[in-house]
N, C-alpha and C positions, 0 to 999 in steps of 0.2 A: 261840252264847250272845250275848245282847244285853244291854248294860248300860243300865239305866233310870236309876239314880242311883248315884253312888259317893261314899261319905263319906270324910273325910280319912284315917281309919285304913286303909281299903281302898286309897286312893291310895298310901299309904306302902308297903304290901305289894306292890302292882302295880309300883311304881317301884323295888322292891328297896332301899328306904332304911329304915333303922331309926334309933332315937334315939341309938345309939352310933357311927354312921358319920359320917365327916367330911362337911362341907357340900359339898365338891368332888364327892363321890360321889352327891350328891342333886340335881345340876343338873336332871335330868329332872323331879323332883318340883317344883322351883321353877318350871320352865316350865309344868307342868300347873296349879299353883296360880295362876300369873299368867293363864293362859288362862281358868280358871274365874272369877277375879275380873273380868277384862275382859268376859266373857260376861254375868255377873250385872250389871255396871255399865251394860250396854246395855239392860237390861230396863226397862220402865216402873217408876216409883218404888214403886207399890203392890206389884207383883210382886217387886221387890227385897226389900221389907220382909218379905213372906210367906216367900220362899225363905230369907232369912237367919234369920228367927225359927225356922222349922220345922226346917231342916237344920243350922244352925250354932249356934243357941242352944237347941235341943231344946225349943222352946216347944210347948205343947199347942194344939189347935184353940181351946179356950176362951180361952187367953192371947192368941192371935192375934185372936180376935173382940174381946176387951177392948181391945187395942192399936189395932186398925184401925177398929173400929166397923162392920165388914162382916158380912153374914150368912154362916153356914156354907156355904151353896150358892155364894155369890159367891167365898168364899175357895177352895173346891175348884176352881171354874172357873178362877180366876186362877192357882192353883198348877199346874193341868194345862197351861194355856197357857204358863206360864213354863218348865215342864219340857220341853215340846215345843220351845220356842225354844232352850233350852240344849242339848238333845240335838242339834239341827241345827247350832248354833253351835260345838259342841265336836267335831263329827264328824271334822274334819281332824286334830285333835290325837290323837284316839283311833286313827285310821288310822295316824298316824305312830308313836305309842308302842306300839300293840298291833295290828299288821296283821291277825292272825288274827281278832281281835274285830271290827275294822272291816269286814273282808270279809263277815263273817256278819251284819252289821247291815243293816237296811233301807236301801235307797238308791232315790232317785227315778229313774224311768225316763228322765226328761228329763236329769237330771244325768249319767246313765250314757251317754247317747246321744253318738255321735261328732260330731253336728252341733249340739251344745248351744248354741254361740254364736249360730248362725242361728235356732234355736228361741227362745232368749231374746229375740233381736231381734224375731222375729215376735210374741211375746207382748207386748213393750213397744209395738208398733205396732198392736195389736188395736184396731179401732174400738169405741167404747162401744156402738154400735148392734148389734154382732154378739154373739150368745149364745155362752156357753162351749161349749155342745154343738156348734154349727156350727163354732166355732173348732177344736174337737177333731177334727171330721171333716176339716177342711182340713189339720190337723197330720198326721193319719193318711195322707192322700193324698200330702202333700208329703215327709214324712220317714219314714213307715212306723211311727210310734210313736203308740199310742193310750193315753190316760190315762183310767183308769176308776175312779171316776166322774169326769166332766169337772171337777167342783169342785176336784179335786186340783191342777188348773192354778193355781188361786188360791193354794193352799198352797205350790206351787213358787215363785210370785212372792214370797210373804211370807217363806218360810224359806230358800230356796236361791238365788234370783236375785241375781247380783252385777252392780252397775253400772246 
């Protein structure tokens, strides 16, 4: 099972918290809410607006268009990018709270590799003149990991690379 998006009521159920339980029993829910708030706050302003309006204010596409002045196509593109960023940003808390869900989720082959730190360093030091295809071949020769398609290396940098 892979979680694409979880609303606040589903979070309450997953965290085993209900409206009649003491706040001490719902510390996990508070941690999750804080992680979601932090992840959303790191999104670009327009993506924050779209995510908040759509998922937390239950705004329709038409209402978001009126508020932002963006085209439906641009809103869908920004929403998709925001959800992808949030999915990767919240992966650690999902793994911590629900290990069985986290294990079933997609994980990047670079993130799972035992030499991740060395691979990240190699990515950071990649010369601009070198193509991602050639870089991927070098990566395969040196570490035995091949990322297919090579453009996924750019996504690793954007969503996973730390430091």
